[in-house]
Structures are given as structure tokens and as C-alpha cells.
N, C-alpha and C positions, 0 to 999 in steps of 0.2 A: 504493500499499500504506500502511494506517494500523496504528500499534502503540501499545498501552497495556502499562503495567505496574501491577500492583496488589500491595500488601502483603499483601492477602488477597483471597479472592474466593468465592462461593458458585457453583460448578460443578453440574453434574447430578449427580454422585454426593458431593456434599457439600463443605464449606468446603476449601480448599488455600490454602497461603502462596506469597507470589513469585511469581505468577501473571502471565505474559506471553500477551497476546491480539494477534493481527495480522488484518487485515480488508481486503478487496479489493472495492471497488464496493459498499460497506455491509453485505457479508456476510463473516461471522466465516470466516476460512482456518484458522487453528490456534490452540488453546490450550496452554500449556504452564505447568504447575505447577513449582514449585521452579526458577524460572529466574532469572538474573541480568538486569536492565536494561540494554537496549543503548541505544547512542547515538541519541538522536531519539525514544525512547520518551516518550510522556506519562506522568507518574507520579502515582499516586493511592492514597488508603488503602484503604478496603473498596469492593468492585464487588459489586453485586447484579442479578440480571435485573430488567428492569423487569416492573410488573404492569398488566395493563388493567383499565379502568373499565368494567365490562360494562352500565351503565345510567345514561344522562344524558338531562335536557331542559335543554340549553345555555341557551335563553333565560330561564329561572326563574332562573338568576344574577342577571338584573338585578333580581327582587324579593326577594333576600334580605333577611330581616329586615324586610319591610314587612307581614309577618301575624302579628307577634307583639304584638297588641294584642285585648285581649278585648271580645269584641261583647257585645250586649244578652242574648243567650240562650248555650247551651252551644256551646262552640267545638268544632269536629271537622273532619275531613277534608272534608266536605261544605262548610263553611264556608270553608276555606280555598281549596277550588277554585273558589268564586265570584271571590275575589281573583284568583285564576290566571288566570280568563278574560278579565276586565278587562285584566291585562296582556297578555295573548295577542292580543288584538283590538286592541292598541295599537302594535303594534312592526311596522314595515315591513322590507323587504329589508336595507337599510342599518343599521338599527338590529339586526336579529339577527344579522348578521354581527360587529357591533362587540361585541356581549355575548359571542357564542361565542369569540370571539378570546380575551377577559379568562378566560372559563370555561377554555378549553383552556391557557393560560399556567397558571393555577393548578394545573390538573391536573398538568402538567408538573413544575412546582417541588415538588408532592408526591410525585413519584415514579411518578405514571401515565406510561405511554409510549402507550398506544392507548384510544381512547373509544369504546363502543357509543352512537350516538347515536339515542335513540328518538325520531324528529322526526315532529311531527304539525301544526304551523302551515304549511299548504301554500298555501292562497289569499290574494288580496288581502284587506282590511280588510272590505269589504263580502261577502266570499264568492265574489266573480268569480274563476274560474282564472287564472292568468296564463299568457300567451303558451307562455311553457315552463312545464309542470307541475310540474317540479323548480327553479323559481327559488329558492325558499327553501332547497332542500336544497344548491343550487348555493353560496348564501353559507356555508351550513355547510362546504361542501370548500375553499371559499374562506380560511375561518378556520384550518382543519386545515392548508392548504398554508402559511399565514404564520406558523403557530406551531409547525409541524412534529408536531405529535401524529397518530399512526397513525389511521385513521378506518375503523370500520365503520357505515355508514349504514343505520337501519332505519327507511326509511318507514312511516309506521302507516297502516294500514287503520281508518278510522272511519266506521260507516256508521249508527249508530242511540244514542238517548239512554239506553237500558235494554233490558232481555231483551224478546225478542219481537219485536225491530225497531221499538221506538217511535220516533216522528219525532225527529230531531235537535233539540235547543233551538236558537234565534236565537244564542245566544253560541259555539256550536259549529259555526258556518258556515264557519269557515277550515280545518275540520279534514275535512270530510266528502266521501268518494268512494262511488260504486257499484263494480262489479266491474270494469268495463270502464274506469274512469277510474283505477283503482287499478294496472293492467294498463300504462297509459300513464305512469303516475309512476313505476313501476319501471323501466321501460325509459329514460326522463330521466334517474332518479336513477343509473344505471348509466353514462350518457353524462357527467352532471355529476362524478364521481368519477375518470374516466378519466385526466386528469392527474396523480392521487397514485399513486406508485409501487406502494403494497401495500393500497390502498383494496379495502373489501370492501361488497357491497350484500346485506341480508338483507331478510325480511319481517316486518312487525311487526302482526298482528291486535292491535288496541289491547287488547282485554278481551271476555270472553265477553258483557257487557252492551253493547259498543258496535259488535259485529259478529254477524250471523245465522250460524248453521250454515252455509250456503249461502257466506255472505262468507269465512268461515273457510277454508272447501275451495278457493275461488278465489285466495286469497293464497298458499296453500300452491302451488297449479298454477302460478304466475309466481314463485315462488321458487328455480326450478331448483337444488334440493339444496342451497341455503345456511342461513344460521342463520334460525332461526324464534323471534321474541320476543314475547312475549305478559304481559301484567298478569294475576295472576289470584290470587282470593282474600286481597286486602290488606285489604278490610274486612269486618267483621262484616255489615253493611249490604248487601254484595253477596253474602257466602255467604246470607243469610236470603232477597234477592230472586231468587237461581238456585233456590234449593229450592222457593220458591212457584212459579217458572215452570217448571223440569224435573223436579222432584221429586228433584233430585241434588244435591249440594255442588259450587263449581266445579270443582274439581281432580279430584273424582270423574267430573264430566261430561267433563272434557277427556280424561283418561286413557281412558275408554271409548269416544270418538267420534272421537279424531282419533291421526294416527299419530306419538304423541311418542317421540323418540329423542335420540341423543346430538347432534343439531342444534339443539334446542330449549332455550331459557332460558326458564324460569317464574318471573317477576319477583314477588318479595314471598313468595308462596304463604304467607303468614304464618297462615293459620288451615287447617290440615291436621290430618286425624287420624292415629292410627298406620299405619291400614291405607293410608291416601292416601299417606303418607310412604314405607312401603315400596316401594309401586307406582312412585313417583317414584324412587327409588333403583335399583329393575330396569329402568327406562326409559333409565339412563344421561343423562338430562337433567341440565344445570345449573340451580340454584337461584339466582336473581341477588337477593343480599339488599344493603339499601341502608340499615345500621342507623342513620345519622345522620337521614335524612328519616325513617325508619319510627318512629322516637321523636319529632322533631318533628311529624309529624302524628298521633301519638297511634294509631298503626296496631295495635300488639299486638307480641308477640315470638313468632319464629319458633322452632320446637324445633330449633335448629342442634344442639345437643349430642346427640341422637337422630340426626339425619341424619349426622354426623360418624362417630358411634360403628358406624352402618349402613355405612360407607364410600361415602356419597352425595357428589355433587360441588357445590361452591357457589363464587361469585364475589361481589365486591363492587361497588358502583357508586353514585356520587355522587346520583343520581336528581335531586333540586329544587336543588341545589347551592348549598342555603343554607349550607353549609360544605364547602369541598372540601378534604379532607385524608386519606389514604391510610392512615396510622397511627391515626387519630381512628375511622374505619370498622372497622379490625380490633379495636382497643380496645372500640370499642362493643359489636361482636358478642360478644366474650368476655364482656364485664360484663353485658350482658343475661342471658347464661345462668347466670353466678353469682348475680345475683339472683333468677332463677327457682329455682335448684336448691339456694341458699344453700350452694355449694360453691366452690371455687378451680380455675382449671387445667382446664377441662372440655374444651376445643377443642384437646387434646394426647393423648399416648398414652405407652405403656411404649416404643414403637418411636421414637417422638419426643417425648421430656419437655419441650421447650422450646415453651411455648406461642406465643411470637413467632414461631419458625421454622414451626411447623405452621400457624398462619393465613398468614403470608406465602406459603407453598408452595401451599396449597390455594386461596387467592385468586388467585394468578397462573396455576396449571394450568386452575382452572375458567373464570377469565376468558378466558385463550387459546382453549380450548376453544368457549364460547359465541361468541365473535366471531372463530372461523376465522382467528385469527391465525398458526397454524402453530407451530413451534418456540419455545418460551418460556424455556429455558436459555441461558447462556453456553456455545456448543458450537459446532463447527465445521458450517458451512451453516447456522447460525441468521442473522437479522438481527443486526447489531451494535445491539441496543437495550439499554442498561444505564444502571444509576445507582449513583452513588459518593456514600458517606457519608464526612462529614468527622470522621476519628478525633481531630481536636484538638477536638471538641466536648466539653465538660467531662463530659457524661452518658455518653460512650464510653470514659472513662479506664480503663486496666486491661481492658478488655473485649476479648473475642475470640469466634470462632465464632459460635455460636448465641446468646451473650449479647448480641453486638451488635444483633440482631432484636428480641430480649426488651427492650432498651432502646429501639430505634428504636419499638416497638410501644407500650410502656406508660409511656414515661418522656420526653416533649417530642420527640418524632420529628420536628415539623415544621423544627425548626432543624437538623436532622441531614443533609437530602438537600443534598448540594454540587454534583453536576454530572449533568445528563441527556443521555443520546445518543440518536439515531434514526438508524438506518443508518449510523451511524459519524459523523454529523454532531452536534455539541455544540449543544443549544438551552438549557440551564441551565447558568451559571458562577457559583460562589459563592453558590448558591442561589438566583439570581436569572435569570428567562428572559431572554434576550438582546435581545428586543423588549417587554419588559415597559412600558417609558416610552411608546411610541409605541400600545400598545394601550391602557393605560391612559386616554390622553387620548382616543382616539374613543369609548372607552365613557364616559366622563364627558361628553362631548359628547351622546352617543346618549341616555343617561338622561335629561340635560337636556332635551332635545328631545321627550321622552315626556310630561313633565308629570305623573307618575304618584308618588306619594309614599304 
């Protein structure tokens, strides 16, 4: 039996003071507000439920900052993608594991407790499949095991370089499967994560440009009712290409031709019409927003204020991992709406006037749904996954209740995360992951070995 005592904690029905939590075998047994600490309790300041990072490409952590140089022409997502392909084609299994481990360490230190790894580097450098189809996915699982983060592995189906089943480009050779190969990949991926207590495996058709309709349906068939993630309508160029090919916009085509429901996560969905947005809300799908990456790549701004007002569901992800920071993702999401609408506090409501609280609650619920993570509250029966804030942090001085989350999201949130637990085991102490030093050494050696700058 484990036990913790919090000065204050955010529970399913709101903030409570003097909260005692007990757990057994990694799951919460009892939550007792207004209780005195007992002998042997760990004592902490503010306790929060953890948030899921619903969209990550872990290997891209290794190229963070490399694409911030102007090229000879106009830079865009598509020019950034060329560098990403070079990097993806240089990494081997050992390097992938080392890079993913650092990304996962930084996620936990930021307050994320689970990651949706949208994983598409499958084959060897020359495009030859490994003997184990999930060799690279197994390295992702090993990094999750080492660092303690919860994992929803989302092996990606990549079939084409463009709409209409255009032949893959040479630099996409490590990504590509046909339908039968993808079925083998999913089966091997389930084996690869079997040793992780609460791992999940979903399916991830990369995008409408990279899978045929037949490929999309084949991916759904092997998904066994689990999570379905897809990039959609991230770039104007993608929308225009989809219109030329099918006469429909990407979100419009997807909602009209696939059984989109609450299992689905529509990643980015940046360029949607009001009618498409209404249909997404009705479907129950989660929109996966990655504000830092979307800004870094110049994608555009998703109409989050309209989604929020309509009762739609969203979560946040670190995507390219150019910067891993939960508070910054939430802050960037709100600030993008302020710049668009020239108004303030747009992602809150009369029922929840605290914008920090509204963003935090929406992100943790949407992330948990998208990653099939189960209960995301500090509540009996839930996993003992939670985060503590250091109430000695100067920005939290005199703050309580929702004001703690307003400060976390909008005022120097990175320095506030003190501890992070997964299944009752503490992985972050004093703001640092317990394995940080060893992980950084391996990461540094791996990057040096790649010789890419």
C-alpha cells in the first residue's frame, strides 16, 4: 500500500484541500479530502491528474532546431519535410531508442504521463524490412519502459507519395507497407508492447494523401476497435490536392467515407470549414492539436474557439518535439485564438471562467480518449498517475484552486512541475527525471554518431 497527502489536489469534482490518496498495485484505492496526513504518507503541495501527449514523432526530437535556417526560396512545411526525411533515413534502431528516451524524459518532466507515438520509421535504412516487422516499434517500447511513460503505439500505414496512390518517393522507403505487411506490423507491434503494463496499440493511416481508400479500410479492419489516428487538412496544399483528386476537402471526404467516431483522433485538422467542424463535433472524434509544431511549420491556426464553443473535444501533442512543454502547448493554443479573434480568454466559459483550468481539463480528457488511456482523474480505480506542482515556486505564491493552473499555463509553467508518478512509481523528483543523466549520455552519443547537423 502506498499513500500520499496533498495540501490541495484537483479531483474529479474540483479542487479539494488536505487530500489523502492511497494506492495498491499501482491503482488508487481511496481518495480522502479534508484528512490529516498519516505517518508514512508522502507529503506534497498541489496534486494534478496527468495529461496525455496525444501526438508525437519521437525521432524528430533529434533534429530540434536544425531546420531554423532560411533556404534559397520560400521555406514551408514541404521544405522542412526534406530535412526530416534526411534525418529519418539516417537513424538506426539504437539511435531511435536513445532519441525516444530523451523525448519521453522531457515529456514526463513537463507533466505528460502518456504518449501517443505516431510511428512511421519501420524498415532498415535501405528500405529492407527487419526480420521483426516491429523492430523499430520495439525500440519505442523499450524507451517507454526505461523512462516510465505510458505508451499508446500507433504504427503508421504509409502507401503512397500523394493522392491517387502515387508511387512512394525513394526517401519514403523506410515507411512503406502494403495492406498485408501492415497487418503483420500491427501483430508484431502488439507483441512488442506486451511487457508494458498499460500499453495500447492503435492504427494510424498516415494521411489521405499517403493511403488509398482501400488501404484506409484495411487499416481499420486490423485495428480491433482501438484508437484510429490520422493526419488531416494540416496544409493548404494538402486541401487543394485533395480537391483536385476527389472534388472534396480532406475532412469532408473522411467524414463522408469512413466510420469516424469517438475512437478517432483527427490530427491538426487545421483547415476546416464551419460545416466540417460541426460534423467533427457530432462524430465525437478528438481533434489532436499541436500548437508549437503548427506554429513552427507555418501550418495555420485551427478554429479552436469555435470547436470549444460547440462542445467539441481536443487534446494536445508535441508532434515534431521541437519543444516539449505541456504548459506552452496550452498557452500557445489560447494565444493563437486571441490573435485570430482579437479578444482574450476564448477557451473558457461561464461555467469554467479559468482559462488555465478549462484548457487543462479539455486536454487531459481529450488525450485520454484519443489514446484509450481509461480514467484520467485522481479517483478510486484509476491508475496512480499524477503530477505535483512545487508550491514554493514564486509564481504560485498566494495562489490556490484554479489560479494554480492559470499560473502553470500562462506564467513560467516549466519550472513548476516538481514530481510525476506513473502507476504509483515516481519518475520525476525535484523537476528532474530519475534517469535523465544516463539518457542524456546515450542521446548525445547517438546524435554524434549520426553526423547530421
